[in-house]
C-alpha positions as CSV (number, residue, x, y, z in Angstrom):
1,M,-24.9,-17.6,37.9
2,P,-26.2,-20.9,36.7
3,I,-23.6,-23.3,35.1
4,E,-25.5,-23.1,31.7
5,M,-25.0,-19.4,31.5
6,I,-21.3,-19.7,32.3
7,S,-20.8,-22.3,29.6
8,Q,-22.7,-20.1,27.1
9,L,-20.5,-17.2,27.9
10,K,-17.4,-19.3,27.3
11,V,-18.7,-20.5,24.0
12,M,-19.4,-16.9,22.9
13,E,-16.0,-15.9,24.1
14,S,-14.3,-18.6,22.1
15,Y,-16.2,-17.5,18.9
16,A,-15.1,-13.9,19.6
17,L,-11.5,-15.1,19.5
18,A,-12.0,-17.4,16.5
19,A,-14.0,-15.1,14.3
20,P,-11.1,-12.7,13.5
21,V,-8.8,-15.6,12.8
22,V,-11.3,-17.2,10.4
23,F,-11.9,-13.8,8.7
24,I,-8.1,-13.3,8.2
25,M,-7.8,-16.8,6.9
26,A,-10.6,-16.1,4.4
27,H,-8.5,-13.1,3.2
28,I,-5.5,-15.4,2.8
29,L,-7.5,-18.1,0.9
30,R,-9.5,-15.5,-1.1
31,P,-7.4,-15.9,-4.3
32,L,-8.0,-19.6,-4.3
33,L,-11.7,-19.3,-3.7
34,F,-12.1,-16.4,-6.3
35,V,-13.7,-14.1,-3.7
36,P,-13.4,-10.4,-4.5
37,V,-11.5,-8.3,-2.0
38,L,-14.4,-5.8,-1.7
39,L,-16.8,-8.6,-0.7
40,L,-14.6,-9.6,2.2
41,C,-14.0,-6.0,3.3
42,I,-17.7,-5.3,3.3
43,T,-18.3,-8.4,5.3
44,G,-15.7,-7.3,7.8
45,G,-17.6,-4.0,8.2
46,I,-20.9,-5.8,8.8
47,I,-19.5,-8.4,11.2
48,F,-16.8,-6.6,13.1
49,G,-17.6,-2.9,12.7
50,L,-15.5,-0.1,11.2
51,L,-12.3,-0.2,13.2
52,A,-11.9,-4.0,13.8
53,G,-13.1,-4.8,10.3
54,T,-10.6,-2.5,8.8
55,V,-7.7,-3.8,10.9
56,Y,-8.6,-7.4,10.2
57,S,-8.9,-6.7,6.4
58,I,-5.5,-4.9,6.4
59,L,-3.9,-7.9,8.2
60,G,-5.5,-10.4,5.9
61,L,-4.6,-8.5,2.7
62,M,-1.0,-7.9,3.9
63,I,-0.5,-11.6,4.7
64,S,-2.1,-12.6,1.3
65,S,0.2,-10.1,-0.5
66,S,3.3,-11.3,1.3
67,I,2.5,-14.9,0.3
68,F,2.0,-13.7,-3.3
69,Y,5.5,-12.0,-3.2
70,L,7.1,-15.2,-1.9
71,I,5.3,-17.4,-4.5
72,V,6.3,-15.1,-7.4
73,Q,9.9,-15.2,-6.1
74,M,9.9,-19.0,-6.0
75,L,8.0,-19.6,-9.4
76,P,9.6,-17.7,-12.3
77,A,6.9,-19.1,-14.6
78,L,4.3,-17.3,-12.6
79,E,6.3,-14.1,-12.8
80,K,6.5,-14.4,-16.6
81,R,2.7,-15.0,-16.8
82,F,2.0,-11.9,-14.7
83,K,4.4,-9.9,-16.8
84,R,2.6,-10.9,-20.0
85,L,-0.7,-10.1,-18.4
86,E,0.6,-6.7,-17.3
87,E,2.0,-5.9,-20.7
88,K,-1.3,-6.9,-22.3
89,L,-3.4,-4.8,-20.1
90,L,-1.1,-1.8,-19.3
91,G,1.5,-1.8,-22.1
92,K,5.2,-2.3,-22.0
93,Q,6.3,1.2,-21.1
94,F,3.5,1.9,-18.6
95,S,4.5,2.3,-14.9
96,L,2.1,3.1,-12.1
97,N,2.9,5.2,-9.1
98,T,1.7,4.4,-5.5
99,C,-1.2,6.8,-5.7
100,Q,-2.4,5.3,-9.0
101,L,-2.1,1.8,-7.6
102,A,-4.1,2.8,-4.5
103,L,-6.9,4.2,-6.7
104,L,-6.9,1.1,-9.0
105,R,-7.2,-1.1,-6.0
106,M,-10.5,0.6,-5.2
107,L,-12.0,-0.6,-8.4
108,P,-13.6,-4.0,-8.0
109,F,-12.9,-5.3,-11.5
110,I,-9.1,-4.8,-11.4
111,H,-7.3,-8.0,-10.5
112,F,-5.8,-7.5,-7.0
113,H,-2.7,-9.5,-7.5
114,L,-2.0,-7.9,-10.9
115,L,-1.6,-4.7,-8.9
116,S,0.5,-6.6,-6.4
117,F,2.7,-7.7,-9.3
118,C,3.1,-4.0,-10.4
119,I,4.2,-3.3,-6.8
120,Y,6.5,-6.3,-6.9
121,K,8.2,-5.1,-10.1
122,K,8.9,-1.6,-8.8
123,S,10.1,-2.7,-5.4
124,V,13.8,-3.1,-4.6
125,S,13.2,-5.3,-1.5
126,F,10.6,-7.2,0.4
127,H,10.4,-4.3,2.9
128,S,9.7,-1.7,0.2
129,Y,7.1,-4.1,-1.3
130,L,5.4,-4.3,2.1
131,R,5.4,-0.6,2.6
132,T,3.9,0.2,-0.8
133,T,1.4,-2.6,-0.4
134,L,0.3,-1.2,2.9
135,L,-0.1,2.2,1.5
136,T,-2.3,0.9,-1.3
137,I,-4.4,-1.5,0.9
138,I,-5.4,1.0,3.6
139,P,-7.8,3.1,1.4
140,V,-9.4,-0.1,0.1
141,A,-9.9,-1.6,3.5
142,I,-11.3,1.7,5.0
143,F,-13.6,2.4,2.1
144,Y,-15.2,-1.0,1.7
145,T,-15.4,-1.7,5.4
146,T,-17.1,1.6,5.9
147,L,-19.5,0.6,3.1
148,G,-20.2,-2.7,4.9
149,R,-20.8,-0.9,8.2
150,T,-23.2,1.5,6.4
151,F,-25.1,-1.5,5.0
152,H,-25.3,-2.9,8.5
153,E,-26.8,0.3,10.0
154,I,-29.2,1.2,7.2
155,S,-32.9,0.9,8.0
156,I,-34.9,-1.7,6.1
157,Y,-37.1,1.2,4.9
158,Y,-34.2,2.7,3.1
159,A,-32.5,-0.6,2.1
160,I,-35.4,-1.9,0.0
161,P,-35.9,1.2,-2.2
162,L,-32.1,1.4,-2.6
163,V,-31.9,-2.2,-3.8
164,L,-34.9,-1.6,-6.1
165,L,-33.2,1.5,-7.5
166,I,-30.0,-0.4,-8.1
167,L,-31.9,-3.2,-9.9
168,L,-33.8,-0.6,-12.0
169,L,-30.5,1.1,-13.0
170,A,-29.0,-2.3,-13.9
171,Y,-32.0,-3.0,-16.1
172,F,-31.9,0.3,-17.9
173,V,-28.1,0.3,-18.6
174,R,-28.2,-3.3,-19.9
175,K,-27.1,-4.0,-23.4
176,K,-30.2,-3.9,-25.6
177,N,-30.4,-6.4,-28.4
178,A,-33.0,-6.5,-31.1
179,S,-33.9,-10.0,-32.3
180,I,-35.6,-10.7,-35.6
181,K,-37.0,-14.1,-36.2
182,W,-35.5,-16.0,-39.1
183,R,-38.8,-16.4,-40.9
184,T,-39.6,-12.7,-40.6
185,F,-36.3,-11.7,-42.0
186,F,-36.3,-14.0,-45.0
187,S,-40.1,-13.9,-45.8
188,Q,-40.0,-10.5,-47.5
189,K,-39.7,-10.7,-51.3
190,P,-37.5,-8.3,-53.1
191,A,-39.4,-5.6,-55.1
Protein backbone atom coordinates (compact mmCIF):
# COMPACT_ATOMS: atom_id res chain seq x y z
CA MET A 1 0.00 0.00 0.00
CA PRO A 2 1.32 3.44 -0.84
CA ILE A 3 2.10 5.74 2.06
CA GLU A 4 -0.55 8.24 0.92
CA MET A 5 -3.32 5.64 1.24
CA ILE A 6 -2.15 4.65 4.69
CA SER A 7 -2.17 8.26 5.86
CA GLN A 8 -5.66 8.77 4.37
CA LEU A 9 -6.92 5.71 6.24
CA LYS A 10 -5.45 7.06 9.49
CA VAL A 11 -7.16 10.42 8.94
CA MET A 12 -10.50 8.69 8.25
CA GLU A 13 -10.03 6.52 11.33
CA SER A 14 -9.35 9.56 13.53
CA TYR A 15 -12.55 11.22 12.25
CA ALA A 16 -14.47 8.02 12.96
CA LEU A 17 -13.38 8.27 16.59
CA ALA A 18 -13.85 12.03 16.87
CA ALA A 19 -17.29 12.25 15.23
CA PRO A 20 -19.22 10.53 18.07
CA VAL A 21 -17.44 12.69 20.66
CA VAL A 22 -18.29 15.86 18.72
CA PHE A 23 -21.90 14.69 18.34
CA ILE A 24 -22.26 13.98 22.07
CA MET A 25 -20.69 17.38 22.84
CA ALA A 26 -23.27 18.98 20.52
CA HIS A 27 -25.99 17.39 22.68
CA ILE A 28 -24.35 18.76 25.81
CA LEU A 29 -24.03 22.27 24.35
CA ARG A 30 -27.48 22.12 22.73
CA PRO A 31 -29.27 24.20 25.40
CA LEU A 32 -26.70 26.99 25.06
CA LEU A 33 -26.97 26.97 21.27
CA PHE A 34 -30.80 26.74 21.26
CA VAL A 35 -30.75 23.68 19.01
CA PRO A 36 -33.85 21.45 19.23
CA VAL A 37 -33.36 17.90 20.49
CA LEU A 38 -35.17 16.45 17.49
CA LEU A 39 -32.77 18.15 15.07
CA LEU A 40 -29.75 16.55 16.72
CA CYS A 41 -31.40 13.13 16.91
CA ILE A 42 -32.38 13.30 13.22
CA THR A 43 -28.81 14.34 12.40
CA GLY A 44 -27.51 11.36 14.39
CA GLY A 45 -29.69 9.04 12.32
CA ILE A 46 -28.42 10.53 9.08
CA ILE A 47 -24.73 10.48 10.06
CA PHE A 48 -24.37 7.39 12.25
CA GLY A 49 -27.32 5.19 11.37
CA LEU A 50 -30.08 3.87 13.57
CA LEU A 51 -28.22 1.98 16.30
CA ALA A 52 -25.16 4.19 16.77
CA GLY A 53 -27.16 7.41 16.33
CA THR A 54 -29.64 6.30 18.99
CA VAL A 55 -26.90 5.31 21.45
CA TYR A 56 -24.98 8.58 20.93
CA SER A 57 -28.17 10.63 21.31
CA ILE A 58 -29.09 8.82 24.53
CA LEU A 59 -25.58 9.38 25.91
CA GLY A 60 -25.59 13.06 24.99
CA LEU A 61 -29.08 13.66 26.36
CA MET A 62 -28.29 11.81 29.60
CA ILE A 63 -25.13 13.86 30.15
CA SER A 64 -27.01 17.07 29.34
CA SER A 65 -29.81 16.13 31.76
CA SER A 66 -27.27 15.24 34.47
CA ILE A 67 -25.62 18.63 34.09
CA PHE A 68 -29.06 20.24 34.29
CA TYR A 69 -29.75 18.39 37.56
CA LEU A 70 -26.47 19.55 39.07
CA ILE A 71 -26.98 23.17 37.95
CA VAL A 72 -30.50 23.28 39.40
CA GLN A 73 -29.11 21.85 42.66
CA MET A 74 -26.45 24.58 42.82
CA LEU A 75 -28.64 27.52 41.72
CA PRO A 76 -31.84 27.90 43.75
CA ALA A 77 -32.82 30.95 41.67
CA LEU A 78 -32.93 28.78 38.55
CA GLU A 79 -35.06 26.23 40.41
CA LYS A 80 -37.53 28.99 41.37
CA ARG A 81 -37.63 30.21 37.77
CA PHE A 82 -38.40 26.73 36.43
CA LYS A 83 -41.01 26.27 39.14
CA ARG A 84 -42.79 29.48 38.07
CA LEU A 85 -42.64 28.40 34.43
CA GLU A 86 -44.01 24.97 35.30
CA GLU A 87 -46.87 26.48 37.31
CA LYS A 88 -47.64 28.89 34.50
CA LEU A 89 -47.77 26.18 31.86
CA LEU A 90 -49.05 23.16 33.81
CA GLY A 91 -50.76 24.57 36.90
CA LYS A 92 -49.91 24.17 40.57
CA GLN A 93 -51.67 20.87 41.22
CA PHE A 94 -50.65 19.17 37.98
CA SER A 95 -48.19 16.26 38.17
CA LEU A 96 -46.98 14.21 35.21
CA ASN A 97 -46.19 10.50 35.35
CA THR A 98 -43.26 8.90 33.50
CA CYS A 99 -45.35 7.80 30.51
CA GLN A 100 -46.77 11.31 30.09
CA LEU A 101 -43.29 12.80 30.32
CA ALA A 102 -42.02 10.40 27.65
CA LEU A 103 -44.88 11.34 25.34
CA LEU A 104 -44.37 15.06 25.94
CA ARG A 105 -40.67 14.71 25.14
CA MET A 106 -41.72 13.49 21.69
CA LEU A 107 -43.31 16.87 20.94
CA PRO A 108 -40.81 19.29 19.41
CA PHE A 109 -42.35 22.45 20.88
CA ILE A 110 -42.21 21.35 24.54
CA HIS A 111 -39.13 22.66 26.34
CA PHE A 112 -36.79 19.72 27.01
CA HIS A 113 -35.45 21.00 30.32
CA LEU A 114 -38.89 22.00 31.59
CA LEU A 115 -39.71 18.30 31.41
CA SER A 116 -36.34 17.57 33.04
CA PHE A 117 -37.43 19.90 35.84
CA CYS A 118 -40.68 17.95 36.24
CA ILE A 119 -38.59 14.80 36.62
CA TYR A 120 -36.27 16.64 39.03
CA LYS A 121 -39.20 17.65 41.25
CA LYS A 122 -40.64 14.17 41.55
CA SER A 123 -37.28 12.41 42.03
CA VAL A 124 -36.10 11.53 45.50
CA SER A 125 -32.45 11.11 44.48
CA PHE A 126 -30.06 11.61 41.62
CA HIS A 127 -30.32 7.89 40.82
CA SER A 128 -34.11 8.02 40.50
CA TYR A 129 -33.79 11.18 38.36
CA LEU A 130 -31.39 9.38 36.01
CA ARG A 131 -33.63 6.31 35.79
CA THR A 132 -36.74 8.33 34.95
CA THR A 133 -34.80 10.53 32.53
CA LEU A 134 -33.48 7.47 30.72
CA LEU A 135 -36.99 6.04 30.41
CA THR A 136 -38.26 9.31 28.90
CA ILE A 137 -35.28 9.83 26.58
CA ILE A 138 -35.18 6.39 24.93
CA PRO A 139 -38.43 6.82 22.91
CA VAL A 140 -37.37 10.28 21.70
CA ALA A 141 -33.94 9.10 20.62
CA ILE A 142 -35.30 6.03 18.83
CA PHE A 143 -38.13 7.88 17.06
CA TYR A 144 -36.17 10.87 15.77
CA THR A 145 -33.04 8.87 14.93
CA THR A 146 -35.23 6.48 12.91
CA LEU A 147 -36.74 9.49 11.19
CA GLY A 148 -33.24 10.74 10.34
CA ARG A 149 -32.24 7.35 9.01
CA THR A 150 -35.40 7.29 6.87
CA PHE A 151 -34.53 10.70 5.44
CA HIS A 152 -31.08 9.39 4.60
CA GLU A 153 -32.42 6.36 2.75
CA ILE A 154 -35.30 8.01 0.90
CA SER A 155 -34.92 8.39 -2.84
CA ILE A 156 -34.71 11.88 -4.31
CA TYR A 157 -37.78 11.02 -6.43
CA TYR A 158 -39.80 10.60 -3.23
CA ALA A 159 -38.08 13.36 -1.25
CA ILE A 160 -38.90 16.20 -3.64
CA PRO A 161 -42.68 15.51 -3.77
CA LEU A 162 -42.68 14.98 0.02
CA VAL A 163 -41.03 18.36 0.61
CA LEU A 164 -43.41 20.02 -1.86
CA LEU A 165 -46.38 18.41 -0.11
CA ILE A 166 -45.17 19.67 3.27
CA LEU A 167 -44.68 23.18 1.86
CA LEU A 168 -48.19 23.12 0.33
CA LEU A 169 -49.70 21.95 3.60
CA ALA A 170 -47.84 24.68 5.46
CA TYR A 171 -49.22 27.22 2.99
CA PHE A 172 -52.82 26.04 3.31
CA VAL A 173 -52.85 25.88 7.12
CA ARG A 174 -51.31 29.34 7.53
CA LYS A 175 -53.17 32.07 9.30
CA LYS A 176 -55.18 33.98 6.75
CA ASN A 177 -55.45 37.73 7.22
CA ALA A 178 -57.59 40.10 5.24
CA SER A 179 -56.10 43.53 4.72
CA ILE A 180 -58.09 46.56 3.77
CA LYS A 181 -56.32 49.69 2.67
CA TRP A 182 -56.87 52.73 4.85
CA ARG A 183 -58.27 54.83 1.99
CA THR A 184 -60.70 52.12 0.94
CA PHE A 185 -62.04 51.72 4.45
CA PHE A 186 -62.61 55.43 5.11
CA SER A 187 -63.58 56.58 1.59
CA GLN A 188 -67.15 55.27 1.82
CA LYS A 189 -69.67 57.92 2.90
CA PRO A 190 -72.41 56.98 5.32
CA ALA A 191 -75.86 56.77 3.72
